[in-house]
N, C-alpha and C positions, 0 to 999 in steps of 0.2 A: 347192694347197699353201698352207698357213697362212691359209686363207680367213677363219676366225674372227678372227684377229689383225688381218689386214688390214682387215677391216670395222670392227673396233673403233677401230683407229688412225685410219681415215678419219673416223669420227665425232668423235673428239677434235680432230683438226685443224680440222674445221668449227666446233666450239664455240669453240676458242681464236681462230680467225680473226674471229670476231664479238665479241670481247671486247677490253678494254684490256690493256696489258702491265704494269700495276702489280702490286705484291705482292698487294694486295686482290684484284684481278681475277683473278690467276692461281691463288691458293691452292685455291679449290674445283675449278677445272678440272684442275690437276695431280693433285688427289686422285683425280679421275675416271680420269686417265691411269694413275695408280698401280693402282688397282682393276682397270682393264682389263688391264693387264699381268700382274697376279698371277692373274686369272681365266684367262689363257692360259699358265699354267705357268711364268711368269718368277718367280724367287725374290724375296722380299720385299726383300732387300738390293740386288739388281739393279734392281728396280722403282724404289726410292728414288733410286738413283744416277741413273737415266735422268731422274727428275723434277727433281733438283738440276742436272744438266746442262741440261735444258730451260729451267729458270727463269733460269739465268745467261745463256743465249744470248738469250732473249727480252727480258729486262730491259735487256740491253745493245744492243739494237737500235733504230735510228731508223726505226720503222715508221710509215706514214702513219696518222694518227689516224682518217681515214675512208677508205673504199674497201676494196679487196680485199687482205687480208693473208695469204691462204692460202699463197703462195709463200714468204713469211718464216717462217711457221709450220712448213711442211713441211720446209724447209731445216734449221731448228733441231731438229726431231724426228729427221731423218735423221742429222745430226751427233751428236746425243745417242746414238742407237742405235748408231752406228759407235763412239763412244767407249768403250762397254762391251764391244764385240765385238772391237775392234782390238787383240788381244793377241799381239804377235809374229806379225801376220797375213802378213808376207812371208817367213815361213819357207818354204824350198823344199827338199823332201826329194830332189828330182831333182838338185839342185846337190850335195847330200852324196853321193848315190850316184855322181855322176860323178867327184867328187874321189877317193872310195874306189877307184874302177876305176883312176883314173891312179895311185894308190898301190900298185896290184897286190893289193888286199885285197877280199874279198867283203864287201858291206854287209849287215848282218843286221838284220831287223826283227822284233820280238816283238809279237804281237797279244794283247790281254788284254781281259777283259769277262765278263759273266754269260751263263749259258745263254739262247738264244732272241733274242739281239740281231742275229743274221745275221753273226756273226764269220767263219765259214768261207767263206760266199758272198762276203763283202767282201774276203777274202784272194784269192779266185779274180779278183774285178774288178780288184784292185790288180796282180795277176799279169799280166792282159791289158793293163793301161795300161803296165806296164814293158816288156812285149813290143813294143808299139807303138812305144815310145821306143828300141827296139833292144837292151834288156838281157836277158841270160840269167838264168833264175830256177831255183832249186830250192826245194820246199816241205818243211817238217818237221812231221810229224803229232804234235804234242806233246799232243794231247788223247787220252790213253790210257785214259780212264775212260768216257765216253759211248759206249754201244753204236752202232755204225754210224759213229762220227766218222772213223775211219781211211778207211773205204770211201768216204765222202762226199768227203774231200779227195782221195783217189786218183781218183775219177771226175772231179773238176774237173781234176786233173792229166792225166788221159788226154785230156780235151776240148781242153786248152790245150797239150798236147804237152810237159809238163814232169815231171821226176822227183819223186817223193814219197819222202823218207826216213821210214821207219817202223820201229817195234819192235812187240812184241806188246802186247795190252791189259794193263793194270796195271803196265807197266814204267815206269821212271823217265823222266819228261818232259824233265828236264834233259839226260839222256843223248842222247835223240833230237835235241835242238836242238844239242848240242855236236857230234854226228856230222854233221849237216847242214852246219854251218859248216866242218868239216873236209873234207867231201866237196867243197864248193864251192871251198875253197882248193886242193885237189888237182886239181880239174877246170877250174879258171879260170872258174868260174861268178860272175857279177857280184852277184847278190842272193839272199839267204837269207830266206824268209818263214816265220816260226815260229808255228804254231797252238798254242794252250793250251787246256786244259780250262776251260769256263765255271764260275764259281763266285760265290756270294753273297759280297758284301763283309762280311758279318756272320759268315762262317765262318773263324774264326782259323786253323784247321789248313790249310785249303786255301789261304788267303792266305799262310801261312808257306811252303807248297810252291812257290807261285808266285814268292815272293821268292827261293827256292833256284834255280829255273830262271833267273831274271834274273842272279843272282849268278854261276852256273856259265857260262852262255852269254856273258854280258856284251854284249848286243846293242848296236848302233850307235844304234838308234832303237826306241822303244816306242810303240805306238799303242793308244789306248783305243777300243773299239768300244761305242757307246751307241744304245740304241733310242729315237729321238725321241718315240714314241708313249706312253711311259710318264711324260713330263713331268718334274716335280720329283724323281722317283725316279732319273732319269738323272743329274741334277745331283749328287744325294747319292752315287750310285755313283761318279761322276767324282772327287769330292772325297776319298772314302775310299781309292779305288785310288791317287790321286795322292799322298796322305799316306803310304800304307803300301808301295806299290810303285814309284811314280813313273811318269809317262809324259810323252812329248814332245808329243803332239798327239792329237786326237780325230777320229773319223769318226762321223758321225750317220747312222743307217740308217733306212729306211722314211719318209723325209722327204715322199716323195710323197703319203702317206696322213695326214700330220700337219696338222690344221686349226689348231693352236695355235702351235707353233714356239718356245715359251718357252725350251727347253734350248739352243737356238741362241745365245741372249742370255746365259743364265746360266752355261753351262759355261766359256767363255773368261774371263769376269770373275772367277768364284770359284775357278778353278784356276790362272789365269795361263797356260794352255795353249791354243794356238789350235785351231780346228776346221779340219782339213786338207781333207776331202772330205765330201760328203753323198751318200748312197745314194737313188737315185729311181726304182728298178725292180729287176726280177729278172735282166735281161740284163747281160752282161759290160760293156757300154758305160755301163751306168746307175750311173756314179760320177763326180759333178761336183766340180770344185774349188770350195771355199768362199771367197768373197771378201766381207769385211764391207760394204764400200761397195755392191757390187752387191746384196747381200742386203737392206740397209737400203732401197736405191732400189726394189727389188721389192715390199717390204712397203708402201711408200707410193705405189706407181704407181696411177694413176686406172683 
């Protein structure tokens, strides 16, 4: 996971550790860091921010003139990476669900994203996580366009033992979501997870329809699903969806196959929304909480 980025950062730490911490010493090395980040799908704006953070930390450090400075450099880089990722990183969706249950209301979560990101599989993984925490779940098959989408969600529902609310293909996705919430309210079900049709952020008509689904259903929480393998395109998608639809947090999929990892840095900083989980495989258990500090430490681990 993120091997290319980890290798690049390790090289940068080594170079800076063997230099002074003056402005003149750091300038070419921080430029190398910026290029290294950009080549690993970190957006230019975020790469520049990391370098600014890094420079401030190093120039304010009383590091030994001679001897090993790698720990000082590694700490400065870790804190700089955390600074761009730590955007509302303490957001806890389970606390929100718990409060909603205490209030006697179902907690609805709408999932958005383009086709091919693993949205439906991620919904199934999150269902499993909710079940492990003791919550009851109903699924809403709001993808009424893609052939096989309803059946795919129903198969996950069968395996997980949860009901799927569905209408026929071509029907109004907003009505599906609304009916699922009403069903949950009537049956005392804790959480409603709403699948939606994947759509490109450049298709205005489909984005308008997604906006309608959100307006009608009025979900408690909206999650953006992003494919980490597509790099800067994932960041672009997140920014467009956030501007047009709005979401509360993101989940990055296929992270186990991602050698670069740039979207993990760029998405939180540029959207102001945290990464909630990362998908690391195909099994229902393969959904891990994302923690900025732990992620930064993993990137810089020997």
